[in-house]
Backbone as numpy.savetxt, mean C-alpha at the origin, in Angstrom:
# Nx Ny Nz CAx CAy CAz Cx Cy Cz
12.36 -12.76 5.13 11.52 -11.56 5.13 12.39 -10.32 5.13
11.80 -9.19 4.78 12.50 -7.92 4.90 11.49 -6.84 5.29
11.99 -5.84 6.00 11.16 -4.71 6.39 11.16 -3.64 5.30
10.04 -2.96 5.17 10.00 -1.72 4.39 9.48 -0.61 5.28
10.12 0.55 5.21 9.76 1.68 6.05 8.96 2.71 5.29
8.02 3.35 5.98 7.15 4.34 5.35 7.58 5.75 5.72
8.09 6.46 4.73 8.59 7.81 4.93 7.51 8.76 5.41
6.26 8.50 5.06 5.17 9.40 5.45 4.75 9.25 6.90
5.18 8.16 7.57 4.74 7.89 8.93 5.83 8.12 9.98
7.09 7.98 9.60 8.18 8.03 10.58 9.00 9.31 10.40
9.64 9.76 11.47 10.55 10.91 11.47 9.87 12.16 10.89
8.65 12.40 11.35 7.85 13.49 10.80 8.28 14.88 11.25
9.34 14.95 12.05 9.83 16.26 12.49 10.81 16.87 11.49
10.98 16.25 10.33 11.94 16.74 9.34 11.35 16.56 7.94
11.91 17.26 6.94 11.42 17.09 5.56 11.55 15.65 5.09
10.72 15.27 4.13 10.66 13.89 3.68 12.02 13.35 3.27
12.76 14.12 2.51 14.04 13.62 1.99 15.05 13.39 3.11
14.90 14.12 4.22 15.81 13.96 5.35 15.43 12.78 6.25
14.36 12.07 5.91 13.95 10.90 6.69 14.64 9.62 6.21
15.28 9.69 5.04 15.90 8.49 4.48 17.02 8.00 5.38
17.97 8.88 5.72 19.14 8.45 6.49 18.77 7.85 7.84
17.87 8.44 8.64 17.57 7.79 9.92 16.96 6.40 9.77
16.23 6.16 8.68 15.76 4.79 8.43 16.94 3.85 8.24
17.90 4.27 7.42 19.05 3.40 7.15 19.90 3.20 8.40
19.93 4.18 9.27 20.68 4.03 10.52 20.05 2.97 11.42
18.74 2.74 11.26 18.08 1.65 11.97 18.26 0.31 11.26
18.76 0.36 10.03 18.95 -0.87 9.26 17.84 -1.15 8.27
16.93 -0.19 8.06 15.81 -0.37 7.12 16.17 0.32 5.81
16.28 -0.45 4.74 16.80 0.09 3.48 15.82 0.01 2.31
14.66 -0.59 2.52 13.59 -0.55 1.52 12.55 0.45 2.02
12.33 1.52 1.23 11.50 2.62 1.70 10.33 2.88 0.76
9.25 3.37 1.34 8.03 3.65 0.59 7.59 5.09 0.84
6.95 5.69 -0.15 6.36 7.01 0.07 5.04 7.10 -0.67
4.16 7.97 -0.18 2.89 8.24 -0.83 3.09 9.33 -1.89
2.13 9.44 -2.81 1.95 10.62 -3.67 3.23 11.05 -4.41
3.67 10.25 -5.36 4.95 10.56 -6.01 4.94 11.90 -6.74
3.79 12.37 -7.16 3.75 13.67 -7.85 3.96 14.84 -6.89
3.74 14.60 -5.60 3.85 15.68 -4.62 5.23 15.78 -3.98
6.19 14.99 -4.45 7.55 15.08 -3.94 8.50 15.24 -5.12
9.74 15.64 -4.84 10.76 15.64 -5.88 11.29 14.22 -5.99
10.64 13.44 -6.85 10.92 12.00 -6.88 12.36 11.72 -7.28
12.90 12.50 -8.21 14.30 12.27 -8.63 15.25 12.51 -7.47
15.01 13.58 -6.70 15.87 13.87 -5.55 15.73 12.81 -4.47
14.51 12.33 -4.27 14.29 11.31 -3.25 14.99 10.00 -3.63
14.88 9.60 -4.89 15.55 8.39 -5.34 17.07 8.54 -5.22
17.56 9.73 -5.56 19.00 9.99 -5.45 19.48 9.90 -4.01
18.69 10.44 -3.08 19.06 10.37 -1.66 19.04 8.93 -1.16
18.07 8.16 -1.61 18.03 6.74 -1.23 19.30 6.03 -1.69
19.70 6.27 -2.91 20.91 5.63 -3.43 22.15 6.10 -2.68
22.20 7.38 -2.35 23.35 7.92 -1.61 23.47 7.25 -0.24
22.33 6.89 0.34 22.32 6.28 1.67 22.27 4.75 1.60
22.52 4.19 0.41 22.50 2.74 0.22 21.14 2.16 0.57
20.08 2.85 0.11 18.71 2.40 0.30 18.02 2.37 -1.06
16.75 1.97 -1.06 15.99 1.90 -2.30 14.58 2.40 -2.07
14.10 3.24 -2.99 12.69 3.60 -2.95 11.92 2.43 -3.54
11.15 1.77 -2.71 10.58 0.47 -3.03 9.18 0.55 -3.62
8.36 1.50 -3.13 7.01 1.62 -3.67 6.49 3.05 -3.50
5.49 3.37 -4.31 4.81 4.65 -4.22 3.49 4.51 -4.97
2.74 5.61 -5.06 1.53 5.61 -5.88 1.19 7.03 -6.29
0.29 7.14 -7.24 -0.11 8.43 -7.79 -1.27 8.98 -6.97
-1.07 10.12 -6.32 -2.13 10.73 -5.53 -3.18 11.42 -6.36
-2.98 11.48 -7.68 -3.96 12.11 -8.57 -4.28 11.18 -9.73
-4.54 9.92 -9.40 -4.77 8.90 -10.42 -6.17 8.98 -11.01
-7.14 9.49 -10.23 -8.54 9.37 -10.63 -9.13 8.10 -10.06
-10.38 7.81 -10.40 -11.09 6.65 -9.86 -11.30 5.60 -10.94
-10.77 4.42 -10.73 -11.03 3.31 -11.65 -12.50 2.93 -11.65
-13.19 3.20 -10.56 -14.61 2.87 -10.46 -15.50 3.83 -11.25
-14.96 4.94 -11.71 -15.75 5.99 -12.35 -15.52 5.99 -13.86
-16.52 5.63 -14.67 -16.34 5.68 -16.13 -15.92 7.05 -16.63
-16.30 8.10 -15.93 -15.92 9.44 -16.34 -14.44 9.74 -16.19
-13.72 8.87 -15.45 -12.28 9.06 -15.23 -11.42 8.14 -16.10
-12.01 7.44 -17.03 -11.25 6.41 -17.75 -10.01 6.94 -18.45
-10.12 8.05 -19.14 -8.95 8.57 -19.83 -7.92 9.11 -18.85
-8.40 9.69 -17.76 -7.48 10.20 -16.73 -6.70 9.06 -16.08
-7.38 7.98 -15.70 -6.68 6.89 -15.03 -5.69 6.22 -15.98
-6.06 6.08 -17.23 -5.15 5.45 -18.19 -3.92 6.32 -18.42
-4.12 7.61 -18.58 -3.00 8.54 -18.80 -2.10 8.59 -17.57
-2.68 8.68 -16.39 -1.87 8.79 -15.18 -1.08 7.50 -14.93
-1.65 6.35 -15.28 -0.91 5.10 -15.12 0.24 5.00 -16.11
0.05 5.48 -17.31 1.17 5.50 -18.27 2.31 6.34 -17.71
1.98 7.47 -17.10 3.00 8.36 -16.53 3.65 7.73 -15.30
2.87 7.07 -14.45 3.42 6.43 -13.26 4.37 5.29 -13.63
3.99 4.51 -14.62 4.84 3.40 -15.04 6.14 3.88 -15.67
6.06 4.96 -16.44 7.28 5.52 -17.01 8.19 6.01 -15.90
7.63 6.69 -14.91 8.41 7.18 -13.77 9.05 6.03 -13.01
8.28 4.98 -12.71 8.80 3.85 -11.94 9.91 3.13 -12.69
9.72 2.94 -14.00 10.76 2.28 -14.80 12.03 3.12 -14.85
11.86 4.43 -14.98 13.02 5.32 -15.08 13.83 5.31 -13.80
13.16 5.25 -12.66 13.86 5.35 -11.37 14.08 4.00 -10.69
13.69 2.91 -11.33 13.92 1.60 -10.76 13.08 1.30 -9.54
11.85 1.81 -9.50 10.93 1.55 -8.38 10.12 0.31 -8.72
10.21 -0.75 -7.93 9.62 -2.03 -8.35 8.13 -2.20 -8.13
7.52 -1.37 -7.25 6.12 -1.59 -6.86 5.33 -0.29 -6.94
4.14 -0.36 -7.53 3.18 0.74 -7.51 1.86 0.22 -6.95
1.18 1.07 -6.18 -0.11 0.69 -5.61 -1.26 1.25 -6.43
-2.35 0.47 -6.48 -3.54 0.85 -7.21 -4.75 0.79 -6.27
-5.65 1.75 -6.40 -6.84 1.81 -5.55 -8.08 2.02 -6.42
-9.23 1.66 -5.89 -10.45 1.74 -6.69 -10.93 3.17 -6.89
-10.66 4.04 -5.93 -11.19 5.40 -5.97 -10.11 6.43 -5.70
-10.35 7.64 -6.16 -9.47 8.77 -5.87 -9.64 9.19 -4.42
-8.52 9.28 -3.69 -8.53 9.74 -2.31 -7.95 11.15 -2.27
-8.60 12.04 -1.54 -8.16 13.44 -1.49 -7.98 13.88 -0.04
-6.74 13.92 0.46 -6.49 14.42 1.82 -6.77 15.92 1.93
-7.49 16.30 2.95 -7.79 17.71 3.20 -7.81 17.95 4.71
-6.88 18.79 5.16 -6.85 19.16 6.57 -6.75 17.99 7.52
-5.95 16.98 7.15 -5.77 15.83 8.02 -6.85 14.77 7.90
-7.84 14.99 7.01 -8.91 14.01 6.78 -8.83 13.55 5.33
-9.09 12.25 5.10 -9.03 11.70 3.76 -10.44 11.47 3.22
-10.73 12.10 2.09 -12.04 12.02 1.47 -11.98 11.14 0.22
-13.08 10.47 -0.08 -13.23 9.75 -1.34 -13.95 10.68 -2.31
-13.32 10.94 -3.46 -13.92 11.85 -4.43 -15.24 11.29 -4.95
-16.22 12.16 -5.09 -17.51 11.75 -5.64 -17.36 11.31 -7.09
-18.22 10.38 -7.52 -18.23 9.93 -8.89 -18.80 11.00 -9.81
-18.48 10.89 -11.08 -18.94 11.89 -12.05 -20.40 11.69 -12.45
-20.97 10.53 -12.12 -22.36 10.25 -12.47 -22.99 9.30 -11.47
-24.22 8.91 -11.75 -24.98 8.04 -10.85 -24.81 6.59 -11.30
-23.73 5.94 -10.84 -23.41 4.58 -11.25 -23.66 3.62 -10.10
-24.26 2.47 -10.41 -24.44 1.44 -9.39 -23.09 0.84 -9.03
-23.03 0.13 -7.89 -21.78 -0.52 -7.51 -21.38 -1.59 -8.53
-22.35 -2.26 -9.13 -22.03 -3.23 -10.16 -21.41 -2.58 -11.38
-21.93 -1.43 -11.79 -21.36 -0.70 -12.92 -19.96 -0.19 -12.59
-19.78 0.26 -11.36 -18.46 0.73 -10.95 -17.44 -0.42 -10.99
-17.82 -1.58 -10.48 -16.88 -2.70 -10.43 -16.56 -3.20 -11.84
-17.55 -3.24 -12.71 -17.30 -3.65 -14.09 -16.34 -2.68 -14.77
-16.49 -1.40 -14.50 -15.59 -0.41 -15.08 -14.18 -0.57 -14.52
-14.08 -0.80 -13.21 -12.77 -1.02 -12.58 -12.05 -2.20 -13.24
-12.74 -3.29 -13.47 -12.12 -4.47 -14.07 -11.66 -4.18 -15.49
-12.50 -3.52 -16.27 -12.13 -3.22 -17.65 -10.95 -2.26 -17.72
-10.94 -1.24 -16.86 -9.83 -0.29 -16.85 -8.53 -0.94 -16.38
-8.63 -1.83 -15.41 -7.44 -2.54 -14.95 -6.84 -3.37 -16.06
-7.67 -4.02 -16.85 -7.16 -4.79 -17.98 -6.43 -3.90 -18.98
-6.96 -2.71 -19.23 -6.27 -1.76 -20.12 -4.90 -1.38 -19.54
-4.89 -1.08 -18.25 -3.66 -0.64 -17.60 -2.62 -1.76 -17.56
-3.07 -2.99 -17.36 -2.13 -4.11 -17.31 -1.41 -4.33 -18.63
-1.99 -3.92 -19.73 -1.28 -4.00 -21.01 -0.09 -3.04 -21.03
-0.22 -1.93 -20.31 0.92 -1.02 -20.14 1.93 -1.62 -19.16
1.43 -2.21 -18.08 2.30 -2.80 -17.06 3.19 -3.88 -17.67
2.65 -4.64 -18.59 3.40 -5.74 -19.20 4.65 -5.28 -19.94
4.71 -4.00 -20.27 5.87 -3.45 -20.95 6.98 -3.06 -19.96
6.74 -3.29 -18.67 7.69 -2.95 -17.61 7.91 -4.17 -16.72
8.78 -4.00 -15.72 8.99 -5.03 -14.70 8.31 -4.66 -13.39
7.45 -3.65 -13.41 6.80 -3.14 -12.19 5.70 -4.10 -11.75
5.60 -4.33 -10.44 4.50 -5.09 -9.87 3.45 -4.12 -9.34
2.19 -4.38 -9.65 1.07 -3.56 -9.18 0.40 -4.30 -8.03
0.16 -3.58 -6.94 -0.45 -4.21 -5.76 -1.75 -3.53 -5.37
-2.69 -4.37 -5.00 -4.02 -3.98 -4.55 -4.10 -4.20 -3.04
-4.80 -3.31 -2.34 -5.19 -3.61 -0.96 -6.56 -2.99 -0.72
-7.34 -3.66 0.14 -8.63 -3.07 0.49 -8.38 -1.94 1.49
-9.13 -0.86 1.35 -9.05 0.29 2.26 -10.33 0.34 3.07
-10.22 0.32 4.39 -11.43 0.15 5.18 -12.33 1.38 5.11
-13.63 1.14 5.15 -14.63 2.18 4.93 -14.73 3.18 6.08
-14.14 2.87 7.23 -14.23 3.78 8.38 -13.11 4.82 8.39
-12.08 4.59 7.61 -10.92 5.49 7.60 -11.18 6.74 6.78
-12.13 6.67 5.85 -12.34 7.74 4.88 -13.73 8.35 5.03
-13.85 9.57 4.55 -15.15 10.21 4.41 -15.63 9.95 2.98
-16.73 9.24 2.83 -17.22 8.88 1.51 -17.08 7.39 1.27
-17.67 6.91 0.18 -17.74 5.47 -0.11 -16.65 5.04 -1.07
-15.75 4.20 -0.56 -14.73 3.61 -1.42 -15.23 2.24 -1.88
-15.02 1.90 -3.14 -15.62 0.69 -3.69 -14.98 -0.57 -3.12
-13.66 -0.72 -3.24 -12.99 -1.93 -2.76 -12.61 -1.71 -1.30
-13.53 -2.09 -0.41 -13.37 -1.80 1.01 -13.35 -3.07 1.86
-13.15 -4.24 1.23 -13.07 -5.48 2.01 -12.16 -6.46 1.29
-11.57 -7.41 2.03 -10.58 -8.31 1.43 -11.16 -9.24 0.38
-12.41 -9.64 0.51 -13.00 -10.53 -0.49 -13.05 -9.85 -1.86
-13.42 -8.58 -1.88 -13.50 -7.87 -3.15 -12.11 -7.61 -3.72
-11.16 -7.27 -2.85 -9.78 -7.06 -3.32 -9.22 -8.34 -3.92
-9.46 -9.48 -3.26 -8.98 -10.76 -3.77 -9.68 -11.13 -5.08
-10.97 -10.84 -5.17 -11.69 -11.11 -6.41 -11.12 -10.30 -7.56
-10.78 -9.05 -7.30 -10.16 -8.17 -8.30 -8.87 -8.81 -8.84
-8.01 -9.27 -7.92 -6.75 -9.86 -8.32 -6.98 -11.17 -9.09
-7.89 -11.99 -8.60 -8.12 -13.28 -9.25 -8.72 -13.10 -10.64
-9.59 -12.15 -10.81 -10.18 -11.93 -12.13 -9.13 -11.46 -13.14
-8.16 -10.69 -12.69 -7.11 -10.23 -13.59 -6.17 -11.38 -13.96
-5.90 -12.27 -12.99 -5.06 -13.46 -13.22 -3.78 -13.08 -13.96
-3.03 -12.16 -13.34 -1.84 -11.60 -14.00 -0.67 -11.65 -13.02
0.51 -12.10 -13.46 1.65 -12.25 -12.54 2.17 -10.94 -11.97
1.85 -9.81 -12.61 2.30 -8.50 -12.11 1.22 -7.77 -11.32
0.16 -8.48 -10.96 -0.97 -7.87 -10.24 -1.23 -8.70 -9.01
-0.89 -8.14 -7.82 -0.86 -8.93 -6.61 -1.59 -8.21 -5.46
-1.75 -8.94 -4.36 -2.50 -8.47 -3.20 -1.58 -8.15 -2.03
-1.87 -7.05 -1.34 -1.21 -6.73 -0.07 -2.19 -6.96 1.07
-1.73 -7.67 2.09 -2.53 -7.92 3.29 -2.18 -6.85 4.31
-3.12 -5.97 4.62 -2.88 -4.84 5.52 -3.67 -5.04 6.81
-2.96 -5.25 7.91 -3.63 -5.59 9.17 -4.52 -4.45 9.67
-4.04 -3.20 9.53 -4.82 -2.06 10.02 -6.14 -1.94 9.26
-6.07 -1.88 7.94 -7.28 -1.68 7.15 -8.24 -2.87 7.29
-7.68 -4.09 7.30 -8.58 -5.24 7.37 -9.25 -5.37 8.73
-8.50 -5.13 9.81 -9.10 -5.26 11.13 -10.19 -4.21 11.35
-9.96 -3.00 10.90 -10.96 -1.94 11.07 -12.19 -2.19 10.22
-12.00 -2.79 9.04 -13.12 -2.93 8.14 -13.82 -4.26 8.15
-13.05 -5.35 8.34 -13.63 -6.68 8.15 -13.25 -7.71 9.21
-12.11 -7.53 9.87 -11.64 -8.57 10.78 -11.18 -9.79 9.99
-11.37 -10.97 10.57 -11.05 -12.24 9.91 -9.61 -12.27 9.39
-8.65 -11.83 10.20 -7.27 -11.73 9.76 -6.67 -13.09 9.42
-6.76 -14.04 10.32 -6.14 -15.34 10.07 -6.84 -16.06 8.93
-8.16 -16.00 8.87 -8.91 -16.64 7.79 -8.49 -16.07 6.44
-8.35 -14.76 6.37 -7.98 -14.12 5.11 -6.56 -14.48 4.70
-5.64 -14.52 5.66 -4.27 -14.91 5.34 -4.23 -16.30 4.70
-4.96 -17.23 5.27 -4.98 -18.59 4.72 -5.68 -18.63 3.36
-6.83 -17.97 3.28 -7.67 -18.07 2.08 -7.05 -17.40 0.87
-6.37 -16.27 1.10 -5.84 -15.49 -0.02 -4.32 -15.55 -0.11
-3.72 -16.49 0.60 -2.27 -16.51 0.68 -1.60 -16.60 -0.69
-2.20 -17.33 -1.62 -1.58 -17.50 -2.93 -1.53 -16.20 -3.74
-2.28 -15.19 -3.30 -2.33 -13.91 -4.01 -1.44 -12.86 -3.38
-0.92 -13.11 -2.18 -0.29 -12.07 -1.36 1.19 -11.91 -1.66
1.61 -10.65 -1.88 3.03 -10.32 -2.05 3.60 -9.55 -0.87
2.74 -8.94 -0.05 3.23 -8.09 1.04 2.26 -8.13 2.21
2.81 -7.91 3.39 2.03 -7.78 4.62 2.38 -6.45 5.25
1.38 -5.60 5.46 1.57 -4.31 6.12 1.03 -4.40 7.54
1.79 -3.89 8.49 1.37 -3.99 9.88 1.14 -2.61 10.47
0.10 -2.53 11.26 -0.29 -1.33 12.00 -1.42 -1.74 12.91
-1.35 -1.38 14.19 -2.34 -1.84 15.16 -3.62 -0.99 15.06
-4.65 -1.44 15.71 -5.97 -0.81 15.71 -6.36 -0.52 17.15
-6.89 0.68 17.42 -7.42 1.66 16.48 -6.47 2.79 16.10
-5.30 2.88 16.74 -4.48 4.09 16.61 -3.51 4.07 15.44
-3.32 2.93 14.80 -2.34 2.73 13.74 -0.91 3.00 14.21
-0.63 2.54 15.44 0.73 2.56 15.96 1.35 1.17 15.74
2.55 0.97 16.33 3.27 -0.28 16.15 2.54 -1.45 16.82
2.86 -2.68 16.42 2.27 -3.86 17.06 2.44 -3.84 18.57
1.38 -4.26 19.27 1.41 -4.29 20.73 0.81 -3.08 21.38
0.28 -2.14 20.59 -0.31 -0.93 21.16 -1.82 -0.92 21.05
-2.41 -1.95 20.44 -3.85 -1.95 20.23 -4.45 -3.33 20.41
-5.44 -3.64 19.58 -6.26 -4.82 19.81 -5.84 -6.05 19.01
-4.94 -5.91 18.04 -4.58 -7.05 17.20 -3.56 -7.93 17.91
-3.78 -9.23 17.86 -2.82 -10.20 18.40 -1.80 -10.51 17.30
-0.72 -9.74 17.27 0.26 -9.91 16.20 1.08 -11.19 16.34
1.14 -11.75 17.52 1.85 -13.03 17.67 1.16 -14.12 16.86
-0.19 -14.08 16.81 -0.90 -15.08 16.02 -0.70 -14.83 14.52
-0.58 -13.56 14.12 -0.28 -13.24 12.72 1.10 -13.78 12.36
2.09 -13.51 13.23 3.44 -14.02 12.99 3.45 -15.53 12.86
2.76 -16.20 13.77 2.76 -17.66 13.75 2.10 -18.20 12.48
1.04 -17.56 12.04 0.37 -17.99 10.82 1.27 -17.78 9.60
1.99 -16.65 9.57 2.92 -16.41 8.46 4.02 -17.47 8.43
4.52 -17.84 9.61 5.53 -18.91 9.67 4.96 -20.23 9.18
3.75 -20.53 9.60 3.10 -21.78 9.19 2.93 -21.83 7.67
2.62 -20.68 7.08 2.39 -20.62 5.64 3.70 -20.54 4.84
4.81 -20.29 5.53 6.10 -20.19 4.86 6.35 -18.83 4.22
5.74 -17.79 4.78 5.88 -16.46 4.18 7.31 -15.93 4.35
7.85 -15.36 3.27 9.22 -14.85 3.30 9.31 -13.53 2.53
8.27 -12.70 2.60 8.24 -11.47 1.81 8.34 -10.22 2.67
7.70 -9.16 2.19 7.78 -7.83 2.81 6.93 -7.73 4.07
7.50 -7.13 5.11 6.75 -6.68 6.27 6.80 -5.15 6.24
5.70 -4.53 5.84 5.65 -3.08 5.69 5.31 -2.40 7.00
6.19 -1.51 7.46 6.00 -0.81 8.74 5.15 0.44 8.49
3.89 0.21 8.14 2.99 1.30 7.75 2.18 1.77 8.97
2.90 2.35 9.92 2.27 2.84 11.14 3.06 4.03 11.67
2.41 4.80 12.52 3.07 5.91 13.21 3.57 5.43 14.56
4.86 5.58 14.87 5.38 5.15 16.17 4.66 5.86 17.31
4.35 5.11 18.36 3.64 5.70 19.50 4.56 6.55 20.37
5.86 6.21 20.35 6.83 7.02 21.11 7.95 7.39 20.14
9.12 6.79 20.30 10.20 7.06 19.36 10.24 5.97 18.28
10.85 6.32 17.16 10.98 5.34 16.07 11.81 4.14 16.51
12.88 4.39 17.28 13.75 3.29 17.71 12.98 2.32 18.62
12.18 2.86 19.53 11.42 1.98 20.42 10.35 1.21 19.65
9.69 1.88 18.71 8.66 1.20 17.90 9.29 0.09 17.08
10.48 0.34 16.55 11.17 -0.66 15.74 11.57 -1.86 16.60
12.05 -1.60 17.80 12.43 -2.69 18.71 11.23 -3.56 19.04
10.08 -2.93 19.30 8.86 -3.70 19.60 8.45 -4.55 18.41
8.61 -3.98 17.21 8.24 -4.71 16.00 9.18 -5.89 15.79
10.47 -5.66 15.97 11.44 -6.75 15.78 11.20 -7.91 16.75
10.72 -7.59 17.95 10.47 -8.64 18.93 9.35 -9.57 18.48
8.39 -9.03 17.71 7.26 -9.85 17.25 7.54 -10.45 15.88
8.19 -9.69 15.02 8.49 -10.14 13.65 10.01 -10.14 13.41
10.74 -11.03 14.08 12.19 -11.08 13.85 12.50 -11.58 12.44
13.52 -11.00 11.83 13.85 -11.40 10.48 14.64 -12.70 10.42
15.40 -12.96 11.45 16.22 -14.19 11.46 15.39 -15.38 11.92
């Protein structure tokens, strides 16, 4: 296994680019950031390389909604641009979501659809648009990852808000570059059934993101029994990414130590 660190959650007392080095000083060298258009991506990638780290994943904060037929040209164009960016900078993973998310004043909103579409129409459009986008993905080595986003975290209705629908999306695409991320925070808040989902969807999973509930701090600060998650991952033979997608409750070093105690790499 390997850890990936989230630049948007840790070391928030300094500019984003200055968060790279303290991650590497902890020994975390695979890094993730949100909203690639809102940062100087070339400078961030350069800083990662200077510190012997790698920018591992990101996503487009202005992608549009795959669920909205009115956004079809926007989502296709933005994905072409994201894939070109990722290929140019050697970023191996991009995230995809069903709806456009718009942060405002510390709250995340789901953008309204352009018309009055049923959920069935939205899902059919999402599947068709994903197939179009995957034809672009095939021209690169980038892996696209899906995760369900829980309905309580956002203001507004997000279409893919449970693990069954996220897994169905991946299975319908049946594509080696289109995979599932298991996110403990989003799944516990929205659906629960953590161990059942790990077993049921294990063949689709490329990454596990950890964050406790309800505060989204490190493991051991909330209601999730992460020891049972660790044991299930061992039973399944998991050897992939453990994404530290949480805000430390105290210091980053203490949060990392608590995480290592539950999810040791050796």
